[in-house]
C-alpha positions, -999 to 999 in steps of 0.1 A, spaced: 670 626 18 658 655 39 662 653 77 624 657 80 619 626 59 642 606 82 624 619 113 590 612 99 600 577 89 614 570 124 582 583 139 561 560 117 583 530 124 584 538 162 547 529 164 556 493 154 584 487 180 579 482 217 604 481 244 636 466 232 620 447 203 635 466 175 668 470 156 686 502 147 718 501 128 739 522 104 764 512 78 784 538 58 756 559 43 726 537 51 705 535 83 682 506 93 653 507 117 620 490 125 602 461 139 615 425 137 590 418 109 587 444 82 554 429 72 539 442 104 538 477 90 504 487 78 500 492 40 492 529 43 523 535 65 545 515 41 532 536 13 541 568 32 575 554 41 583 547 5 571 583 -5 596 596 21 624 576 5 625 546 28 626 511 15 628 475 28 664 462 26 658 425 19 693 415 30 689 432 64 652 425 68 646 461 80 633 493 67 662 514 55 671 549 42 700 567 27 703 600 46 
């Protein structure tokens, strides 16, 4: 994944988090970020995130990417 895709994904998801109501984590080669409810992301933003290489990790309950 390109750095630009990571940054754009973080920018999109940042619109859905406020204050301390978000989670960011990393595990080996995978990062997680986003609001407490992945369903709160608008359909057009979810489509863009997927085009950038992001996906919903069902186990973590967060948007995720492999940088």
